[in-house]
C-alpha positions in Angstrom: 68.7 -34.2 -44.1 65.6 -33.2 -42.1 62.9 -35.9 -41.9 59.6 -35.0 -43.6 56.4 -34.7 -41.7 55.1 -38.2 -40.9 58.5 -39.8 -41.2 60.4 -41.3 -38.3 64.1 -41.7 -37.5 64.9 -45.4 -37.2 67.8 -45.1 -34.9 65.7 -43.0 -32.4 62.9 -45.6 -32.6 65.3 -48.4 -31.9 66.9 -46.5 -29.0 63.4 -45.9 -27.5 62.6 -49.6 -27.9 65.8 -50.5 -26.0 64.9 -48.1 -23.1 61.3 -49.4 -22.9 62.6 -53.0 -22.7 65.1 -52.1 -20.0 62.4 -50.3 -18.1 59.9 -53.2 -18.3 61.4 -55.5 -15.7 63.6 -55.5 -12.6 66.5 -57.3 -14.1 69.4 -56.3 -16.3 69.6 -57.5 -19.9 72.5 -58.6 -22.1 73.0 -57.9 -25.8 71.8 -61.3 -26.8 68.6 -60.9 -24.8 68.0 -57.5 -26.2 68.7 -58.7 -29.7 66.2 -61.6 -29.4 63.5 -59.4 -27.9 63.8 -56.6 -30.4 64.8 -58.6 -33.5 67.9 -56.5 -34.2 71.4 -57.5 -35.2 73.9 -57.5 -32.3 76.1 -55.1 -34.2 73.3 -52.5 -34.5 72.5 -52.9 -30.8 76.1 -52.4 -29.8 76.3 -49.1 -31.6 73.0 -47.7 -30.1 73.9 -49.0 -26.6 77.4 -47.3 -26.8 75.6 -44.0 -27.5 73.0 -44.5 -24.8 75.8 -45.3 -22.3 77.8 -42.2 -23.4 74.9 -39.9 -22.7 74.0 -41.6 -19.4 70.7 -43.1 -20.4 72.0 -46.6 -20.0 74.6 -48.1 -17.7 76.6 -51.3 -18.2 77.5 -53.6 -15.3 81.3 -53.9 -15.2 81.0 -57.5 -13.9 78.3 -59.1 -16.0 78.4 -56.8 -19.1 74.6 -56.5 -18.9 72.7 -53.2 -19.3 70.2 -51.3 -17.1 68.7 -47.8 -17.2 71.1 -45.1 -16.3 70.9 -42.4 -13.6 70.6 -39.6 -16.1 67.4 -41.0 -17.6 65.9 -41.6 -14.2 66.8 -38.0 -13.2 65.0 -36.7 -16.3 62.0 -38.8 -15.4 62.1 -37.5 -11.8 61.9 -34.0 -13.1 58.5 -34.8 -14.6 57.4 -36.8 -11.6 58.2 -33.9 -9.2 55.3 -32.0 -10.7 53.0 -35.0 -10.6 50.3 -34.0 -8.1 49.8 -37.6 -6.9 53.4 -38.0 -6.0 53.6 -34.6 -4.4 50.5 -35.2 -2.2 51.7 -38.8 -1.3 55.3 -38.3 -0.3 54.7 -37.6 3.4 52.3 -40.5 3.7 54.7 -42.9 2.0 57.5 -41.8 4.3 55.2 -42.5 7.3 54.2 -45.9 5.9 57.9 -46.9 5.6 58.6 -45.8 9.1 55.6 -47.5 10.5 56.0 -50.8 8.7 59.9 -50.8 8.7 59.7 -51.8 5.1 60.1 -50.0 1.7 57.1 -48.1 0.5 56.1 -47.7 -3.1 53.7 -45.6 -5.1 52.7 -46.4 -8.7 50.4 -45.5 -11.5 49.4 -47.1 -14.7 51.5 -46.1 -17.7 51.3 -47.9 -21.1 50.3 -51.2 -19.6 52.8 -51.2 -16.8 53.2 -49.9 -13.3 55.3 -46.7 -13.3 57.0 -46.3 -9.9 56.6 -42.6 -9.1 57.8 -42.7 -5.5 60.0 -45.2 -3.5 61.0 -44.9 0.1 63.9 -47.1 1.3 63.4 -49.5 4.1 64.6 -47.7 7.2 67.7 -49.8 8.0 71.3 -49.9 6.9 70.9 -52.4 4.0 72.0 -51.7 0.5 69.0 -50.6 -1.6 68.5 -49.2 -5.1 66.1 -46.3 -5.8 63.3 -47.5 -8.1 61.7 -44.2 -9.0 61.0 -44.1 -12.8 61.1 -47.9 -13.3 58.3 -50.1 -14.4 56.8 -53.2 -12.7 54.5 -55.8 -14.5 50.9 -55.3 -13.6 50.0 -59.0 -13.3 53.0 -59.8 -11.0 53.0 -56.9 -8.6 50.7 -55.9 -5.8 50.6 -52.3 -7.1 49.7 -53.6 -10.5 47.0 -55.9 -9.3 45.3 -52.9 -7.5 45.5 -50.8 -10.7 44.2 -53.7 -12.9 41.4 -54.4 -10.5 40.1 -50.9 -10.6 41.1 -49.9 -14.1 37.9 -48.3 -15.6 38.9 -49.1 -19.1 40.1 -52.7 -18.5 42.8 -52.4 -21.1 45.9 -52.4 -19.0 46.7 -56.1 -18.9 49.4 -57.1 -21.4 48.4 -59.5 -24.1 48.8 -63.2 -23.3 50.9 -65.2 -22.7 51.7 -63.4 -19.5 55.4 -63.7 -18.6 56.4 -65.6 -15.5 59.0 -64.1 -13.1 58.9 -66.9 -10.6 57.1 -70.2 -10.4 54.4 -68.4 -8.4 53.5 -65.8 -11.0 49.9 -65.9 -12.1 50.2 -66.4 -15.9 46.7 -67.8 -16.4 44.3 -65.0 -17.3 41.3 -66.8 -15.6 43.3 -67.3 -12.3 44.5 -63.7 -12.4 40.9 -62.4 -12.8 39.9 -64.5 -9.8 42.7 -62.8 -7.8 41.5 -59.4 -9.1 38.0 -60.1 -7.9 39.3 -60.7 -4.5 41.2 -57.4 -4.6 38.0 -55.6 -5.5 36.1 -57.4 -2.7 38.6 -56.7 0.1 40.1 -53.5 -1.1 43.7 -54.5 -1.2 46.1 -56.7 -3.1 48.8 -59.2 -2.2 51.8 -60.5 -4.1 53.3 -63.6 -2.7 56.8 -64.2 -4.3 55.2 -63.6 -7.7 57.8 -61.0 -8.9 60.8 -61.9 -6.9 61.5 -65.1 -4.9 61.6 -64.4 -1.2 59.7 -61.2 -1.4 56.0 -60.3 -0.8 54.1 -57.1 -1.2 50.8 -55.5 -0.2 49.1 -52.6 -1.9 45.9 -50.6 -1.7 44.2 -48.1 -4.1 44.5 -44.3 -4.0 41.3 -42.5 -5.3 40.8 -39.0 -6.7 37.8 -36.8 -5.7 35.6 -38.5 -8.3 36.2 -41.9 -6.6 38.4 -43.2 -9.5 41.6 -45.1 -8.6 44.5 -43.0 -9.8 47.3 -44.9 -8.1 48.4 -47.4 -5.6 50.6 -47.4 -2.5 52.2 -50.4 -0.9 55.1 -52.0 0.9 57.5 -54.7 -0.2 59.7 -56.9 2.0 61.1 -60.3 2.8 58.6 -63.1 3.2 59.8 -64.0 6.7 59.1 -60.5 7.9 55.6 -59.9 6.4 54.1 -63.3 6.8 53.5 -65.9 9.5 52.8 -69.5 8.8 52.5 -68.8 5.1 49.9 -66.0 5.5 50.2 -62.3 5.4 50.4 -60.5 8.8 47.3 -58.4 8.7 48.9 -55.6 10.8 50.9 -54.7 7.7 47.7 -54.7 5.6 46.2 -52.2 7.9 49.2 -50.0 7.6 49.0 -49.9 3.8 45.2 -49.3 3.8 45.5 -46.5 6.3 48.1 -44.8 4.1 46.0 -45.2 1.0 42.9 -43.7 2.7 45.0 -40.8 4.0 46.2 -39.9 0.6 42.7 -40.3 -0.8 41.4 -37.9 1.8 44.2 -35.5 1.0 43.5 -35.5 -2.7 39.8 -34.7 -1.9 40.7 -31.4 -0.2 
């Protein structure tokens, strides 16, 4: 039976909710976690997950049994991102930033209250790394997100409290987060000190369009021991990120 105008298909809505949840953070989720978050019976979730796995939208870890976004879905997302002007105009500068800093480079934009990663350049070494294009990062716990929050002209991108904690350093108090965002606006760049992942820090700076509006952010992420000295960020890396952001901004203005 064909759904009437205005009606929705419940199974599709539930599948979309699962995909959104898996995309909302860096970790994998089990059936119990998904069931609690979505308020769905485990039996119902199993059926939808089996279908999503079959079509490649979701993958199941053979060791833990937990789920993550699948390569097919990320490929579909990339086909959209390839025509995104910001990504297209930023790729060369992100590659140069990764080479200059010897760290992974990231470009993100705001999308439905999260940071959508539209480009990710691997750290130029032989370590095992996972491509993050098409995934989401939390705005309050990432350097990219802090930049986008600080310059959001609508001020509606922050998730409703309580803000989730990813480590014991995550800023979950709205007042303290706003203080941090004021610093971002004052100095023109953002820092994330083990707030999303323990042992990792990140730096990001804004990318502006010809009107002067911030349309994205570019940054680097790496181990705390490489990007800091005596507990403080090494400012040389900050300059690398800001130079890249300015270069993309100039390119967008042409």
